[in-house]
Structure formats: structure tokens, C-alpha cells
Backbone as CSV, one residue per row, in Angstrom:
resi,resn,N_x,N_y,N_z,CA_x,CA_y,CA_z,C_x,C_y,C_z
1,UNK,42.685,25.813,99.114,42.003,24.778,99.857,40.842,24.300,99.006
2,UNK,40.957,23.127,98.429,39.955,22.623,97.481,38.596,22.384,98.135
3,UNK,38.582,22.018,99.408,37.301,21.759,100.068,36.495,23.035,100.289
4,UNK,37.145,24.096,100.753,36.419,25.335,101.051,36.438,26.313,99.893
5,UNK,37.165,25.982,98.827,37.293,26.834,97.649,37.826,28.220,98.015
6,UNK,38.827,28.256,98.895,39.447,29.503,99.308,40.897,29.499,98.818
7,UNK,41.398,30.672,98.510,42.771,30.815,98.039,43.602,31.439,99.143
8,UNK,44.686,30.764,99.491,45.579,31.271,100.511,46.941,31.519,99.902
9,UNK,47.645,32.471,100.459,49.030,32.709,100.117,49.746,32.897,101.446
10,UNK,51.052,32.983,101.454,51.755,33.120,102.720,52.364,34.501,102.851
11,UNK,52.381,34.982,104.086,52.999,36.247,104.428,53.660,36.066,105.785
12,UNK,54.978,36.208,105.822,55.748,36.009,107.055,55.485,34.621,107.633
13,UNK,55.382,33.626,106.749,55.186,32.263,107.171,53.756,31.895,107.504
14,UNK,52.837,32.856,107.472,51.442,32.584,107.787,50.609,32.629,106.523
15,UNK,49.543,31.813,106.498,48.639,31.824,105.358,47.764,33.062,105.415
16,UNK,47.587,33.692,104.270,46.742,34.869,104.153,45.629,34.538,103.172
17,UNK,44.386,34.728,103.593,43.222,34.432,102.758,42.954,35.635,101.855
18,UNK,43.126,35.472,100.545,42.858,36.569,99.612,41.509,36.409,98.922
19,UNK,40.795,35.301,99.215,39.490,35.130,98.589,38.457,36.091,99.149
20,UNK,38.744,36.705,100.285,37.795,37.648,100.871,37.585,38.859,99.965
21,UNK,38.457,39.054,99.008,38.332,40.188,98.087,37.382,39.901,96.931
22,UNK,36.854,38.677,96.836,35.978,38.324,95.714,34.825,39.312,95.557
23,UNK,34.100,39.562,96.628,32.912,40.406,96.532,33.262,41.823,96.086
24,UNK,34.303,42.404,96.678,34.692,43.769,96.317,35.147,43.857,94.862
25,UNK,35.921,42.890,94.408,36.394,42.898,93.024,35.252,42.661,92.051
26,UNK,34.298,41.840,92.431,33.182,41.545,91.550,32.313,42.772,91.296
27,UNK,32.281,43.691,92.224,31.513,44.913,92.005,31.972,45.639,90.758
28,UNK,33.247,45.582,90.477,33.789,46.209,89.267,33.635,45.285,88.062
29,UNK,33.884,44.007,88.255,33.911,43.058,87.133,32.530,42.567,86.721
30,UNK,31.526,42.852,87.489,30.126,42.573,87.114,29.869,41.117,86.749
31,UNK,30.497,40.204,87.487,30.246,38.789,87.246,30.934,38.222,86.018
32,UNK,32.019,38.892,85.586,32.745,38.433,84.393,34.226,38.247,84.705
33,UNK,34.834,37.279,84.040,36.272,37.053,84.165,37.020,38.311,83.718
34,UNK,38.033,38.698,84.478,38.822,39.878,84.143,39.495,39.741,82.785
35,UNK,39.871,38.532,82.436,40.651,38.314,81.227,39.817,38.061,79.972
36,UNK,38.828,37.167,80.069,38.122,36.735,78.852,36.642,37.131,78.813
37,UNK,36.126,37.700,79.903,34.732,38.147,80.010,33.722,37.007,80.050
38,UNK,34.164,35.798,80.363,33.239,34.675,80.569,32.517,34.911,81.902
39,UNK,31.234,34.531,82.010,30.512,34.689,83.280,31.169,33.882,84.406
40,UNK,31.249,34.501,85.582,31.797,33.859,86.781,30.848,34.121,87.941
41,UNK,31.060,33.394,89.018,30.249,33.541,90.219,31.169,33.787,91.411
42,UNK,30.630,34.384,92.455,31.386,34.527,93.697,30.738,33.707,94.813
43,UNK,29.800,32.836,94.449,29.107,31.998,95.424,29.788,30.642,95.532
44,UNK,30.231,30.292,96.737,30.877,28.998,96.962,29.977,27.872,96.485
45,UNK,30.586,26.897,95.866,29.850,25.742,95.380,29.413,25.851,93.940
46,UNK,29.372,27.055,93.379,28.991,27.216,91.976,30.075,26.652,91.069
47,UNK,29.645,26.067,89.950,30.601,25.525,88.979,31.477,26.609,88.378
48,UNK,30.980,27.830,88.343,31.733,28.935,87.729,32.363,29.842,88.789
49,UNK,32.627,29.293,89.987,33.221,30.090,91.058,34.523,30.727,90.590
50,UNK,34.618,32.031,90.771,35.793,32.787,90.332,37.015,32.451,91.177
51,UNK,38.149,32.361,90.517,39.427,32.286,91.206,39.891,33.708,91.462
52,UNK,40.515,33.943,92.607,41.184,35.218,92.842,42.595,35.018,92.307
53,UNK,42.928,35.774,91.282,44.200,35.587,90.585,45.131,36.769,90.833
54,UNK,46.407,36.463,90.945,47.437,37.503,90.971,47.717,37.885,89.521
55,UNK,47.378,39.106,89.132,47.635,39.570,87.769,49.122,39.382,87.452
56,UNK,49.975,39.948,88.282,51.411,39.677,88.191,51.644,38.436,89.050
57,UNK,52.149,37.351,88.462,52.230,36.072,89.163,52.918,36.149,90.524
58,UNK,52.396,35.358,91.444,52.903,35.325,92.812,54.387,34.960,92.862
59,UNK,54.867,34.196,91.882,56.272,33.773,91.914,57.241,34.957,91.807
60,UNK,56.746,36.126,91.392,57.619,37.305,91.319,58.083,37.762,92.698
61,UNK,57.401,37.308,93.724,57.762,37.683,95.096,59.204,37.299,95.409
62,UNK,59.670,36.189,94.850,61.037,35.733,95.147,62.090,36.723,94.658
63,UNK,61.733,37.588,93.705,62.665,38.597,93.205,62.318,39.997,93.718
64,UNK,61.331,40.094,94.583,60.936,41.393,95.134,60.196,42.267,94.134
65,UNK,59.599,41.647,93.116,58.874,42.385,92.076,57.390,42.377,92.413
66,UNK,56.701,43.464,92.097,55.246,43.600,92.261,54.834,43.640,93.723
67,UNK,55.573,44.372,94.499,55.278,44.469,95.921,54.270,45.577,96.203
68,UNK,53.306,45.326,97.047,52.978,44.054,97.696,52.247,43.136,96.723
69,UNK,52.765,41.945,96.539,52.232,41.000,95.552,50.792,40.620,95.846
70,UNK,50.408,40.587,97.125,49.042,40.241,97.505,48.155,41.470,97.635
71,UNK,48.665,42.629,97.212,47.885,43.856,97.285,46.672,43.791,96.375
72,UNK,45.614,44.451,96.789,44.376,44.447,96.011,44.606,44.987,94.604
73,UNK,45.589,45.847,94.432,45.919,46.401,93.112,46.292,45.295,92.121
74,UNK,46.759,44.140,92.651,47.266,43.047,91.817,46.313,41.858,91.751
75,UNK,45.153,41.945,92.384,44.218,40.830,92.421,43.042,41.078,91.488
76,UNK,42.690,40.060,90.735,41.530,40.116,89.836,40.767,38.807,89.960
77,UNK,39.523,38.816,89.512,38.734,37.590,89.465,38.869,36.981,88.074
78,UNK,39.138,35.691,88.048,39.334,34.994,86.779,38.537,33.704,86.767
79,UNK,38.096,33.316,85.587,37.472,31.997,85.450,38.578,30.949,85.626
80,UNK,38.177,29.728,85.941,39.170,28.683,86.174,39.972,28.370,84.912
81,UNK,39.361,28.517,83.730,40.105,28.265,82.494,41.243,29.257,82.311
82,UNK,40.978,30.528,82.537,42.026,31.537,82.382,43.099,31.411,83.452
83,UNK,42.697,31.106,84.662,43.661,31.064,85.752,44.493,29.789,85.753
84,UNK,43.847,28.645,85.530,44.568,27.377,85.702,44.156,26.307,84.709
85,UNK,43.470,26.693,83.655,43.040,25.736,82.637,44.170,25.338,81.703
86,UNK,43.847,24.512,80.740,44.837,23.987,79.784,45.681,25.100,79.152
87,UNK,45.050,26.171,78.742,45.772,27.301,78.149,45.766,28.506,79.076
88,UNK,45.743,28.252,80.380,45.645,29.313,81.385,46.919,30.104,81.578
89,UNK,46.796,31.128,82.382,47.891,32.066,82.630,48.995,31.468,83.488
90,UNK,48.604,30.767,84.554,49.573,30.210,85.493,50.596,31.268,85.881
91,UNK,51.873,31.041,85.589,52.933,31.981,85.960,53.384,32.863,84.800
92,UNK,52.579,32.976,83.767,52.933,33.831,82.639,52.543,35.279,82.947
93,UNK,53.100,36.175,82.217,52.822,37.603,82.373,51.739,38.008,81.375
94,UNK,50.644,38.599,81.852,49.601,39.048,80.922,50.147,40.089,79.949
95,UNK,49.649,40.069,78.732,50.067,41.038,77.714,49.819,42.473,78.188
96,UNK,50.740,43.364,77.822,50.612,44.762,78.223,49.328,45.366,77.651
97,UNK,49.118,45.143,76.372,47.906,45.655,75.733,47.119,44.434,75.290
98,UNK,45.935,44.226,75.749,45.069,45.134,76.493,45.033,44.898,77.998
99,UNK,45.667,43.813,78.489,45.440,43.408,79.874,46.020,44.349,80.923
100,UNK,47.250,44.814,80.741,47.809,45.758,81.714,47.018,47.062,81.688
101,UNK,46.608,47.484,80.502,45.775,48.693,80.385,44.453,48.503,81.127
102,UNK,43.896,47.297,81.059,42.639,47.004,81.756,42.834,47.072,83.270
103,UNK,43.963,46.557,83.762,44.259,46.628,85.195,44.427,48.079,85.631
104,UNK,45.107,48.864,84.812,45.294,50.283,85.130,43.946,50.995,85.195
105,UNK,43.079,50.721,84.240,41.749,51.325,84.219,40.958,50.926,85.468
106,UNK,41.030,49.660,85.844,40.334,49.178,87.035,40.856,49.868,88.292
107,UNK,42.186,49.932,88.440,42.765,50.571,89.627,42.410,52.051,89.687
108,UNK,42.399,52.723,88.544,42.008,54.137,88.519,40.537,54.313,88.869
109,UNK,39.706,53.363,88.458,38.292,53.413,88.814,38.140,53.386,90.333
110,UNK,38.792,52.415,90.981,38.697,52.322,92.443,39.270,53.567,93.114
111,UNK,40.416,54.044,92.637,41.056,55.206,93.257,40.215,56.466,93.121
112,UNK,39.423,56.553,92.077,38.596,57.735,91.862,37.186,57.609,92.405
113,UNK,36.910,56.523,93.106,35.560,56.278,93.609,35.500,56.486,95.118
114,UNK,34.349,56.217,95.670,34.182,56.232,97.126,34.166,54.807,97.662
115,UNK,34.623,53.858,96.854,34.651,52.448,97.213,35.620,52.240,98.385
116,UNK,35.335,51.307,99.264,36.245,51.034,100.380,37.679,50.657,99.961
117,UNK,37.856,50.182,98.724,39.204,49.831,98.264,40.019,51.045,97.831
118,UNK,39.391,52.185,97.746,40.032,53.407,97.240,41.363,53.695,97.939
119,UNK,41.334,53.829,99.243,42.543,54.204,99.984,43.632,53.147,99.874
120,UNK,43.232,51.893,99.827,44.220,50.821,99.697,44.908,50.895,98.344
121,UNK,44.137,51.063,97.278,44.719,51.178,95.921,45.669,52.371,95.867
122,UNK,45.236,53.514,96.387,46.071,54.722,96.363,47.365,54.498,97.141
123,UNK,47.274,53.910,98.322,48.486,53.714,99.133,49.440,52.703,98.497
124,UNK,48.900,51.749,97.726,49.751,50.726,97.124,50.330,51.137,95.778
125,UNK,49.666,52.061,95.057,50.081,52.338,93.680,50.365,53.801,93.366
126,UNK,49.902,54.734,94.191,50.176,56.146,93.924,48.939,57.008,94.056
127,UNK,49.166,58.313,94.249,48.067,59.239,94.535,47.361,59.786,93.305
128,UNK,47.918,59.623,92.151,47.290,60.158,90.941,47.379,59.183,89.783
129,UNK,46.707,59.540,88.695,46.700,58.692,87.503,48.123,58.483,86.977
130,UNK,48.913,59.538,86.913,50.297,59.438,86.420,51.156,58.510,87.261
131,UNK,51.202,58.721,88.577,51.998,57.812,89.409,51.523,56.360,89.349
132,UNK,50.204,56.147,89.256,49.709,54.768,89.152,50.127,54.138,87.828
133,UNK,50.080,54.917,86.754,50.539,54.435,85.441,52.022,54.061,85.524
134,UNK,52.824,54.959,86.077,54.266,54.712,86.199,54.548,53.475,87.058
135,UNK,53.785,53.314,88.135,53.946,52.154,89.010,53.731,50.863,88.220
136,UNK,52.621,50.779,87.492,52.332,49.556,86.736,53.348,49.323,85.621
137,UNK,53.768,50.380,84.951,54.776,50.225,83.891,56.094,49.706,84.474
138,UNK,56.466,50.224,85.637,57.695,49.784,86.295,57.597,48.320,86.714
139,UNK,56.460,47.940,87.292,56.272,46.545,87.696,56.312,45.636,86.464
140,UNK,55.639,46.046,85.384,55.627,45.238,84.163,57.044,45.080,83.613
141,UNK,57.796,46.167,83.600,59.174,46.119,83.107,60.036,45.188,83.965
142,UNK,59.935,45.332,85.281,60.703,44.467,86.185,60.273,43.011,86.041
143,UNK,58.968,42.774,85.941,58.460,41.414,85.802,58.941,40.786,84.501
144,UNK,59.028,41.578,83.445,59.464,41.077,82.139,60.909,40.593,82.156
145,UNK,61.688,41.049,83.115,63.068,40.581,83.249,63.130,39.163,83.814
146,UNK,62.073,38.752,84.502,62.062,37.439,85.153,61.120,36.444,84.489
147,UNK,60.093,36.946,83.818,59.123,36.078,83.160,59.120,36.418,81.672
148,UNK,59.541,35.488,80.869,59.671,35.756,79.441,58.369,35.513,78.682
149,UNK,57.578,34.552,79.117,56.348,34.224,78.406,55.237,35.221,78.678
150,UNK,54.540,35.595,77.622,53.385,36.498,77.749,52.127,35.697,77.436
151,UNK,50.993,36.168,77.961,49.750,35.424,77.848,48.602,36.366,77.503
152,UNK,47.749,35.927,76.579,46.552,36.669,76.198,45.483,35.657,75.812
153,UNK,44.368,35.606,76.568,43.320,34.642,76.244,42.433,35.135,75.118
154,UNK,41.679,34.213,74.559,40.684,34.581,73.554,39.434,35.077,74.289
155,UNK,38.875,36.167,73.826,37.672,36.727,74.451,36.510,35.738,74.340
156,UNK,35.761,35.598,75.428,34.605,34.711,75.457,33.291,35.504,75.504
157,UNK,33.418,36.809,75.405,32.268,37.688,75.441,32.712,39.103,75.114
158,UNK,31.765,40.020,74.964,32.154,41.396,74.656,32.836,42.079,75.835
159,UNK,33.764,42.967,75.534,34.474,43.708,76.578,33.439,44.487,77.399
160,UNK,33.544,44.364,78.714,32.517,44.946,79.578,33.066,45.995,80.548
161,UNK,34.368,46.117,80.642,34.951,47.110,81.563,36.347,47.459,81.099
């Protein structure tokens, strides 16, 4: 919704607002794009307002890959250039190294913390580091069967997480 700057997706024919995860995700990302480390904001109206991006593209839902596709395990904050800019990710698959490794590190951080997202990450991806690793590797492998293009942005700042 361009007017309210909210991102919706559909679930069982109903729109689901995934922008509500901005604040929780930003606690880990420290005001930086997940992909390129450019500064982002979570305040509506800011020019650098972060997009809530599906790490594994939403279009994988049609093949039953990356379920639950709207799970917090699969959502990251991205600058508009990385998410939908001229050389943005769109429906491409992020490179395994370093981006999938970064997602795994982020999910393990939440699972090992007292953060409110902890239980959700664990229930969606596995109870331990090994099962979570296997889950992401399996999703990446399945996704690679449907999406051939890989994507890796140029860093816009030093790696921060």
C-alpha cells in the first residue's frame, strides 16, 4: 500500500500485514539494510523507510517452497534499492555465501535469545543450530530448482551483523 507504506501479502485469500515486524527485525539489524548495510529507517514517511523483504521470494509459495513463506524466519529489512531498485533482488535467490549464512546467523541469534521472536523462529525452523542449518539448506536447495538467478548486492557499508 503506497499511501500507508505497509507491505501486505495474502494468506487464505486475506491480506496479511508483515510490516508489523519492522521494529522487531530492526533490533537485530541496527538500522541497516540486511543485504548491503546501507542505513534504513523504520519510521513511516522517512525517505529511507525499510522494506520488509522475503529473503526467499514470495513467488516460491506457488511450489510449496519456503513454508511458511511469511514466517519471521524468512523476513528481513531491506533498503528500497536492494529490494526493488534497478539492480534489486526482486524474485531472485540471494547468494548462499554470504547472504544465506547471514540469515542463518540472524535466526540463531533470535533462537538463542530471550527476544519475543525466539519461540516463533524455533517453531518455524527447528529446535537447535543443526536442525535450523538443515532447514535453510533444504529450502535453498528446493528454491534453487525453481529460481535460477542468484543475487548479491555491493556492500554500502561495513558488515555489522
